[in-house]
C-alpha positions as CSV (number, residue, x, y, z in Angstrom):
1,X,103.9,100.2,90.5
2,X,104.1,101.7,87.0
3,X,106.4,101.6,84.0
4,X,107.2,103.7,81.0
5,X,109.2,101.6,78.5
6,X,111.9,103.1,76.3
7,X,112.3,102.4,72.6
8,X,114.8,99.5,72.2
9,X,115.8,100.8,68.7
10,X,117.1,104.1,70.2
11,X,119.1,105.1,73.3
12,X,116.0,106.0,75.4
13,X,115.1,105.6,79.0
14,X,112.9,103.0,80.6
15,X,111.4,104.2,83.8
16,X,109.9,101.9,86.5
17,X,108.4,103.1,89.8
18,X,107.3,101.0,92.8
19,X,105.7,102.4,95.9
20,X,103.8,101.5,99.0
21,X,101.8,103.6,101.5
22,X,99.6,103.4,104.5
23,X,96.9,105.8,105.5
24,X,95.7,105.6,109.1
25,X,93.0,108.0,110.5
26,X,92.6,108.6,114.2
27,X,89.4,110.3,115.5
28,X,90.2,112.8,118.3
29,X,86.7,114.1,118.7
30,X,83.4,114.4,116.9
31,X,84.8,116.9,114.5
32,X,88.5,116.3,114.4
33,X,90.7,113.7,112.9
34,X,94.5,113.0,112.6
35,X,95.7,111.1,109.6
36,X,99.1,109.5,109.3
37,X,100.2,108.4,105.8
38,X,103.8,107.1,105.6
39,X,104.9,106.6,101.9
40,X,107.9,104.9,100.3
41,X,108.8,105.2,96.6
42,X,111.6,103.8,94.5
43,X,112.2,104.8,90.9
44,X,114.5,103.0,88.5
45,X,115.9,104.8,85.3
46,X,117.8,102.8,82.7
47,X,119.0,103.6,79.2
48,X,118.2,101.0,76.5
49,X,121.6,101.1,74.8
50,X,124.3,102.7,76.9
51,X,123.4,100.7,80.0
52,X,123.3,103.7,82.3
53,X,121.3,103.2,85.5
54,X,120.1,105.4,88.3
55,X,117.8,104.7,91.3
56,X,115.8,107.4,93.0
57,X,114.2,106.8,96.4
58,X,111.9,108.7,98.7
59,X,110.5,108.2,102.2
60,X,107.8,110.6,103.2
61,X,106.2,111.0,106.7
62,X,103.1,113.2,106.4
63,X,100.6,114.1,109.2
64,X,97.3,115.7,108.4
65,X,94.7,117.3,110.7
66,X,91.0,117.5,109.5
67,X,88.4,119.7,111.2
68,X,84.7,120.0,110.6
69,X,83.4,123.4,111.6
70,X,80.6,123.3,114.1
71,X,77.1,123.4,112.5
72,X,78.6,124.2,109.1
73,X,79.2,122.9,105.7
74,X,82.8,124.0,105.9
75,X,85.8,121.9,106.8
76,X,89.5,122.4,106.8
77,X,92.5,120.1,106.3
78,X,96.1,121.0,107.0
79,X,99.1,118.8,106.6
80,X,102.8,118.9,106.9
81,X,105.4,116.4,105.7
82,X,109.1,115.6,106.1
83,X,110.7,113.5,103.3
84,X,114.1,112.1,102.3
85,X,114.7,112.2,98.5
86,X,117.9,110.9,97.1
87,X,119.7,108.4,94.9
88,X,120.5,106.4,98.0
89,X,118.2,105.4,100.8
90,X,119.9,107.5,103.5
91,X,119.2,110.0,106.3
92,X,122.4,112.0,106.3
93,X,123.4,115.0,104.2
94,X,121.3,117.4,102.2
95,X,118.5,115.0,101.3
96,X,115.6,116.4,103.4
97,X,112.6,118.4,102.2
98,X,109.6,119.8,103.9
99,X,106.1,120.3,102.5
100,X,102.7,121.5,103.6
101,X,99.2,122.3,102.4
102,X,95.9,123.8,103.6
103,X,92.7,122.7,101.9
104,X,89.3,124.2,102.6
105,X,86.1,122.3,101.7
106,X,82.5,123.5,101.3
107,X,79.6,121.0,101.0
108,X,77.3,122.6,98.5
109,X,74.8,119.8,98.5
110,X,74.7,116.3,100.0
111,X,76.3,115.0,96.7
112,X,78.7,117.9,95.9
113,X,81.7,119.2,97.8
114,X,84.1,121.9,96.4
115,X,87.6,122.4,97.7
116,X,90.4,125.0,97.4
117,X,93.8,125.6,99.0
118,X,97.5,125.8,98.5
119,X,100.4,123.4,98.5
120,X,104.1,124.3,99.0
121,X,107.3,122.4,99.3
122,X,111.0,123.1,99.7
123,X,112.6,121.4,96.6
124,X,116.3,121.2,95.8
125,X,115.9,123.7,93.0
126,X,113.9,126.1,95.2
127,X,110.4,126.7,96.5
128,X,107.5,125.0,94.7
129,X,103.9,126.4,95.1
130,X,100.7,125.1,93.6
131,X,97.1,126.4,94.0
132,X,94.7,123.5,94.7
133,X,91.2,123.1,93.3
134,X,89.2,120.0,94.2
135,X,85.8,118.3,93.9
136,X,83.8,115.4,95.3
137,X,80.7,115.0,93.1
138,X,78.4,112.0,93.2
139,X,76.8,112.6,89.8
140,X,74.5,109.7,90.1
141,X,74.4,106.2,91.7
142,X,77.1,105.0,89.3
143,X,79.2,108.0,88.3
144,X,81.6,109.9,90.6
145,X,84.1,112.7,90.0
146,X,86.6,113.2,92.8
147,X,90.1,114.5,93.5
148,X,92.2,117.6,92.9
149,X,91.8,119.0,89.4
150,X,95.5,120.0,89.0
151,X,97.0,117.1,90.9
152,X,95.1,113.8,91.1
153,X,91.6,113.6,89.5
154,X,89.4,110.6,88.7
155,X,86.1,110.2,86.9
156,X,84.8,106.8,88.0
157,X,81.9,104.6,86.8
158,X,80.5,101.6,88.7
159,X,80.0,98.8,86.2
160,X,79.4,96.2,88.9
161,X,79.7,96.0,92.7
162,X,83.2,94.6,92.3
163,X,84.3,96.4,89.2
164,X,84.8,100.2,88.9
165,X,86.7,102.0,86.1
166,X,87.1,105.3,84.4
167,X,89.6,108.1,83.5
168,X,92.5,109.2,85.7
169,X,94.8,112.2,85.7
170,X,97.9,112.6,88.0
171,X,100.6,115.3,88.1
172,X,104.1,114.6,89.4
173,X,106.6,117.2,90.6
174,X,109.6,116.0,92.6
175,X,113.3,116.5,93.0
176,X,115.9,114.0,94.2
177,X,119.4,114.7,95.6
178,X,122.2,113.0,93.7
179,X,125.0,111.4,95.7
180,X,127.6,113.9,94.5
181,X,128.2,117.5,95.6
182,X,124.9,119.4,95.3
183,X,123.6,117.6,92.2
184,X,119.9,116.7,91.9
185,X,117.3,115.5,89.5
186,X,114.1,117.5,88.8
187,X,111.1,115.5,87.6
188,X,107.9,116.9,86.1
189,X,105.3,114.7,84.5
190,X,101.5,114.3,83.9
191,X,99.8,110.9,83.4
192,X,96.4,110.7,81.6
193,X,94.9,107.3,81.2
194,X,92.0,104.8,81.8
195,X,91.9,102.5,84.8
196,X,90.0,99.6,86.3
197,X,89.6,98.7,90.0
198,X,88.6,95.0,90.5
199,X,87.7,93.8,94.0
200,X,89.4,90.4,94.3
201,X,88.1,90.1,97.9
202,X,85.9,92.2,100.2
203,X,88.7,94.7,101.0
204,X,91.5,94.0,98.5
205,X,91.4,95.8,95.2
206,X,93.5,95.1,92.1
207,X,94.2,98.3,90.1
208,X,95.3,98.4,86.4
209,X,95.9,101.5,84.3
210,X,97.1,102.4,80.9
211,X,97.7,105.8,79.5
212,X,100.3,108.4,78.2
213,X,102.5,111.0,79.7
214,X,102.1,114.7,78.9
215,X,104.9,117.3,79.0
216,X,107.3,114.8,80.8
217,X,110.9,115.7,81.6
218,X,113.7,114.7,84.0
219,X,116.4,117.3,84.3
220,X,119.9,116.7,85.6
221,X,121.4,119.6,87.6
222,X,124.8,120.5,89.2
223,X,126.7,117.5,87.9
224,X,124.1,114.8,88.3
225,X,125.3,112.2,85.8
226,X,122.2,110.6,84.3
227,X,121.1,112.0,80.9
228,X,118.2,114.3,80.7
229,X,114.8,113.1,79.4
230,X,112.4,115.3,77.5
231,X,110.0,112.9,75.7
232,X,106.5,111.6,76.3
233,X,105.4,108.0,75.9
234,X,103.0,105.3,77.1
235,X,102.7,104.4,80.8
236,X,101.3,101.2,82.4
237,X,100.4,100.8,86.1
238,X,99.2,98.0,88.4
239,X,98.9,97.5,92.1
240,X,97.1,95.9,95.0
241,X,95.3,98.1,97.6
242,X,93.5,97.4,100.9
243,X,90.8,100.0,101.0
244,X,87.3,101.0,102.2
245,X,85.3,102.8,99.5
246,X,83.8,106.2,100.1
247,X,80.9,105.3,97.8
248,X,79.1,102.0,97.2
């Protein structure tokens, strides 16, 4: 979960998000893999003075297919997703969105892989497109750079076997249907911060992160009642993950 606190001396918005997800890969051959990654998110918005509240919820069901080309350094990943985004956790009405992406990877060296592709989604305000550029680079035995440059990127350093940390960037672009007639909220945000991953057991990792938002806004459209937000501020994150590391 993460939180962006509002200023108690002004009528600002405190934003808190909680989420959980599960990523399950299935091998369907030597060079093919299917990955299911169900994701649930809930986001709370509350003004500090006027006591206005709103809750945004999302359930996403993505399926990805990954294929390694025969005798080649090239691989391809394609995915599609169906999600329900609204102020209530419901499955009726105009709350559904579809999204998809194609990502092509090229292994330049054993320690460097470059990626490119495109992402598109059907948002409540229209179609959203984003060109994807990614990297997986094992710079040395302790330093790694990985992720999508314009979406979710990390520079990670291994301080100890059970302690990794570094810098993280994450971009957020979502829209949520309001319970009224055709209203919706449009969210755009970028988080830049420092983080630490601490292995509290062999597979469980505690993540903590602190940083700041960049060019953050939440817009209310077509009668959605919550006030618009157009201000940056500090953001704090923490969570528990069960994971298998790609690098030691």
